C-alpha positions as CSV (number, residue, x, y, z in Angstrom):
1,M,117.6,95.0,153.1
2,A,118.9,95.0,149.5
3,T,122.7,95.1,149.1
4,D,124.5,97.6,146.9
5,R,125.0,95.0,144.2
6,Q,121.2,94.2,144.1
7,I,120.4,97.9,143.8
8,T,122.8,98.3,140.9
9,R,121.1,95.3,139.2
10,I,117.6,96.7,139.7
11,A,118.3,100.3,138.7
12,P,119.0,99.7,135.0
13,A,115.7,97.8,134.6
14,G,113.8,100.8,135.9
15,S,115.6,103.2,133.6
16,C,114.3,101.2,130.6
17,I,110.7,102.1,131.4
18,P,110.6,105.5,129.6
19,S,112.2,104.1,126.5
20,A,109.6,101.2,126.4
21,L,106.8,103.8,126.7
22,L,108.3,105.7,123.8
23,V,108.4,102.5,121.7
24,Y,104.8,101.7,122.6
25,A,103.6,105.2,121.9
26,G,105.4,105.2,118.5
27,L,103.7,101.9,117.7
28,V,100.3,103.2,118.7
29,F,100.8,106.3,116.7
30,S,101.9,104.3,113.6
31,A,98.9,102.0,113.9
32,V,96.5,105.0,114.1
33,M,98.1,106.7,111.1
34,L,97.8,103.4,109.1
35,A,94.2,102.9,110.2
36,L,92.9,106.4,109.5
37,P,92.7,106.1,105.6
38,F,90.7,102.8,106.0
39,F,88.5,104.4,108.6
40,W,87.9,107.4,106.3
41,M,87.2,105.1,103.4
42,A,84.6,103.1,105.4
43,L,82.8,106.2,106.6
44,T,82.9,107.7,103.0
45,S,81.2,104.6,101.7
46,L,78.3,105.3,104.0
47,K,77.8,109.0,103.1
48,S,75.4,110.5,100.6
49,S,76.8,112.2,97.5
50,A,75.9,115.6,99.1
51,A,77.8,114.8,102.2
52,V,80.9,113.7,100.3
53,A,80.9,117.0,98.4
54,A,80.3,119.1,101.5
55,Y,82.9,121.6,102.6
56,P,84.4,121.5,105.1
57,P,84.3,117.7,105.1
58,S,83.0,115.9,108.1
59,W,84.3,112.6,109.4
60,W,81.0,111.1,110.6
61,P,78.0,111.0,108.2
62,S,74.8,112.6,109.3
63,E,72.9,109.5,108.1
64,F,74.2,106.1,106.9
65,T,73.5,105.5,103.2
66,W,73.7,101.7,103.0
67,S,72.3,101.7,99.5
68,N,75.8,102.7,98.3
69,Y,76.9,99.1,98.6
70,R,73.9,97.9,96.5
71,D,74.7,100.6,93.9
72,A,78.3,99.7,93.8
73,W,77.6,96.0,93.3
74,N,75.2,96.8,90.5
75,A,77.4,99.4,88.8
76,A,79.8,96.7,87.6
77,P,79.7,92.8,87.4
78,F,81.4,92.4,90.7
79,G,80.2,88.8,91.0
80,R,82.2,87.9,87.9
81,Y,85.2,89.9,89.1
82,Y,85.1,88.0,92.4
83,I,85.1,84.7,90.6
84,N,88.0,85.6,88.4
85,S,90.1,87.0,91.2
86,V,89.5,84.0,93.5
87,V,90.0,81.4,90.7
88,T,93.2,83.0,89.3
89,G,94.6,83.9,92.7
90,A,94.1,80.5,94.2
91,A,95.4,78.6,91.1
92,A,98.5,80.9,90.6
93,T,99.3,80.7,94.4
94,S,98.9,77.0,94.5
95,L,101.2,76.5,91.5
96,Q,103.7,79.0,92.9
97,I,103.9,77.2,96.2
98,I,104.3,73.8,94.5
99,F,107.1,75.0,92.3
100,A,108.8,76.8,95.2
101,L,108.6,73.7,97.4
102,L,110.3,71.5,94.7
103,M,113.0,74.1,93.8
104,A,113.8,75.1,97.4
105,Y,114.2,71.5,98.5
106,A,116.4,70.8,95.5
107,F,118.6,73.8,96.3
108,A,118.8,73.1,100.0
109,V,119.2,69.3,100.2
110,I,120.2,67.8,96.8
111,R,123.7,68.1,95.5
112,F,124.1,68.6,91.8
113,P,126.6,70.5,89.6
114,G,126.1,74.2,89.2
115,K,123.6,74.4,92.0
116,G,125.0,77.7,93.3
117,A,125.0,79.4,89.9
118,I,121.4,78.2,89.2
119,L,120.2,79.4,92.6
120,L,121.9,82.8,92.1
121,A,120.2,83.1,88.7
122,V,116.8,82.3,90.2
123,I,117.1,84.7,93.1
124,S,118.4,87.5,90.8
125,T,115.1,87.5,88.9
126,M,113.6,89.3,91.8
127,M,115.6,92.3,90.8
128,I,113.9,92.5,87.4
129,P,110.9,94.8,87.4
130,D,107.7,93.3,86.3
131,E,107.3,96.1,83.7
132,M,110.4,94.8,81.8
133,K,108.8,91.4,81.4
134,L,105.4,92.6,80.0
135,V,106.3,92.7,76.3
136,P,108.1,89.3,76.0
137,N,105.5,87.6,78.2
138,Y,102.7,89.1,76.1
139,I,104.3,88.0,72.9
140,L,104.8,84.5,74.2
141,L,101.2,84.2,75.4
142,S,99.9,85.7,72.1
143,R,101.7,82.9,70.1
144,L,100.2,80.3,72.5
145,H,96.8,81.9,71.9
146,W,96.4,82.4,75.7
147,V,95.5,86.1,75.6
148,D,92.1,86.7,77.3
149,T,92.1,83.3,78.9
150,Y,92.6,82.1,82.5
151,W,95.9,80.6,81.4
152,A,97.3,84.1,80.9
153,L,96.3,85.1,84.4
154,I,97.6,81.9,86.1
155,I,100.7,80.6,84.5
156,P,103.1,83.6,84.3
157,P,102.5,84.7,88.0
158,A,103.1,81.1,89.1
159,A,106.8,81.4,88.4
160,H,108.2,83.7,91.2
161,A,111.5,83.6,93.0
162,F,110.4,85.1,96.3
163,P,108.8,81.9,97.8
164,V,111.8,79.9,96.6
165,F,114.1,82.2,98.5
166,V,112.0,82.1,101.7
167,L,111.6,78.3,101.7
168,Y,115.2,77.8,100.8
169,Q,116.3,79.7,103.8
170,Y,114.0,77.6,106.0
171,F,115.0,74.3,104.5
172,R,118.6,75.0,105.3
173,T,117.7,74.9,109.0
174,V,116.4,71.3,108.9
175,P,118.8,69.1,110.8
176,P,120.8,66.9,108.4
177,D,120.5,63.9,110.8
178,L,116.7,64.0,110.3
179,L,117.2,63.7,106.5
180,D,119.8,61.0,106.9
181,A,117.5,59.0,109.2
182,A,114.7,59.2,106.6
183,H,117.1,58.0,103.8
184,V,118.1,55.1,106.0
185,D,114.4,54.1,106.4
186,G,114.2,54.0,102.6
187,A,112.4,57.3,102.0
188,G,113.0,59.1,98.7
189,H,113.3,62.8,98.2
190,L,109.6,63.3,97.2
191,R,108.4,61.3,100.3
192,I,110.8,63.3,102.6
193,L,109.5,66.6,101.1
194,I,105.8,65.7,101.5
195,Q,105.8,63.8,104.7
196,I,108.6,65.4,106.7
197,I,109.7,68.8,105.4
198,A,106.4,70.3,104.2
199,P,104.6,69.6,107.6
200,M,107.5,71.2,109.4
201,A,107.4,74.3,107.2
202,R,103.6,74.8,107.5
203,P,103.9,78.3,109.0
204,V,106.4,79.4,106.4
205,L,104.2,77.9,103.6
206,A,101.1,79.8,105.1
207,A,103.0,83.1,105.1
208,T,104.4,82.7,101.6
209,A,101.0,81.6,100.3
210,L,99.3,84.6,101.9
211,V,101.8,87.0,100.4
212,A,101.5,85.4,97.0
213,F,97.7,85.4,97.0
214,L,97.7,89.1,98.1
215,G,99.9,89.9,95.2
216,R,97.6,88.2,92.8
217,W,94.5,89.8,94.4
218,N,95.9,93.3,94.0
219,D,97.5,92.8,90.6
220,F,96.3,95.4,88.1
221,L,98.7,95.9,85.3
222,W,99.1,92.3,84.1
223,P,95.4,91.4,84.0
224,L,94.6,94.7,82.3
225,I,97.0,93.9,79.5
226,V,96.2,90.2,78.9
227,T,92.4,90.5,79.2
228,N,90.0,92.2,76.8
229,R,86.5,91.0,77.7
230,T,84.6,92.1,80.8
231,V,84.0,88.5,81.8
232,M,87.7,88.0,82.2
233,R,88.4,91.1,84.3
234,T,89.5,91.0,88.0
235,L,88.6,93.2,90.9
236,P,91.3,95.9,90.6
237,I,90.2,96.5,87.0
238,G,86.6,96.7,88.2
239,L,87.6,99.4,90.7
240,N,89.3,101.3,87.9
241,Y,86.2,101.0,85.7
242,L,84.1,102.5,88.5
243,K,86.5,105.3,88.9
244,E,86.4,106.3,85.3
245,N,82.6,105.8,84.7
246,E,80.8,106.2,88.0
247,G,82.3,109.4,89.4
248,R,80.8,109.2,92.8
249,W,83.3,108.7,95.5
250,N,80.9,107.1,98.0
251,I,80.1,104.4,95.4
252,L,83.8,103.9,94.7
253,M,84.7,103.6,98.4
254,A,81.9,101.0,98.9
255,A,83.4,99.0,96.0
256,A,86.8,99.2,97.6
257,I,85.4,97.8,100.8
258,Y,84.2,94.8,98.8
259,V,87.7,94.3,97.6
260,I,89.6,94.6,100.9
261,I,87.2,92.7,103.2
262,P,88.3,89.2,102.0
263,M,91.9,90.1,102.4
264,I,91.4,91.4,105.9
265,G,89.4,88.3,106.9
266,L,92.1,86.0,105.4
267,Y,94.9,87.8,107.2
268,V,93.0,87.7,110.5
269,A,92.4,84.0,110.1
270,A,96.0,83.3,109.3
271,Q,97.7,86.0,111.4
272,R,99.5,83.6,113.7
273,Q,100.9,81.4,110.9
274,F,101.8,84.5,108.9
275,V,103.8,86.1,111.7
276,E,105.5,82.8,112.7
277,G,106.2,82.0,109.1
278,I,107.8,85.4,108.3
279,T,109.9,85.1,111.5
280,R,111.2,81.6,110.7
281,G,111.9,82.4,107.0
282,A,113.6,85.7,107.7
283,L,115.6,85.1,110.8
284,K,116.8,81.5,110.3
285,G,119.3,80.3,107.8
């Protein structure tokens, strides 16, 4: 028979069951609320124009109109938009991660005068809205004759303080003895960063790279300002073009599916690294 002390130990565990159920119920409810707009968008992309305009609206289409995806692809040069978004997103993200690796390592490991003030200045740039930087950045690119080129879509977004901050927080958790042992073996800073620190920070790098690429993929205002030709436009601008010129919501929703499917696939493929990287970068340090 259980003693009184054992009973008192077991009782609080049982009392936590209702609160756990409430937590899970809240998570399920939140997930459903977040998924409903995407579910509605997917179903609308398969409806006919008459079904979209019907009142009261129905969730499930009476027949699936798969031709909406063909019409959406032909309504704008989505092939070119895809190329521009992938090229500029991958290039800007790669440069952003490279710059962040070098800067975060320098701030976390190397000692030099004014390091704290410089780090504070870099991190404080995250408080400046992107809209305030549009005019000076555009003037600079115009003088460089980079407007309406890939350089304008790649170079300015490559300088961002968020990955520097995340990687800096993680690099501070690296044991100093490990770095001292590498120095004793004759390794320089660049070799330590490439062969030791970067492999250890792989989940954090994957998370920051995914966030950076998602930001470039969804960016609308900057590509709209620095591009003039259709061949230089990206996917968000293509969606806006369809909204202003097509007028059919089923076609617009089909085009939106084209835009979000790559991001969903990328997140699913890197979900484990993303969650682990965000946890390491946010909770340690």
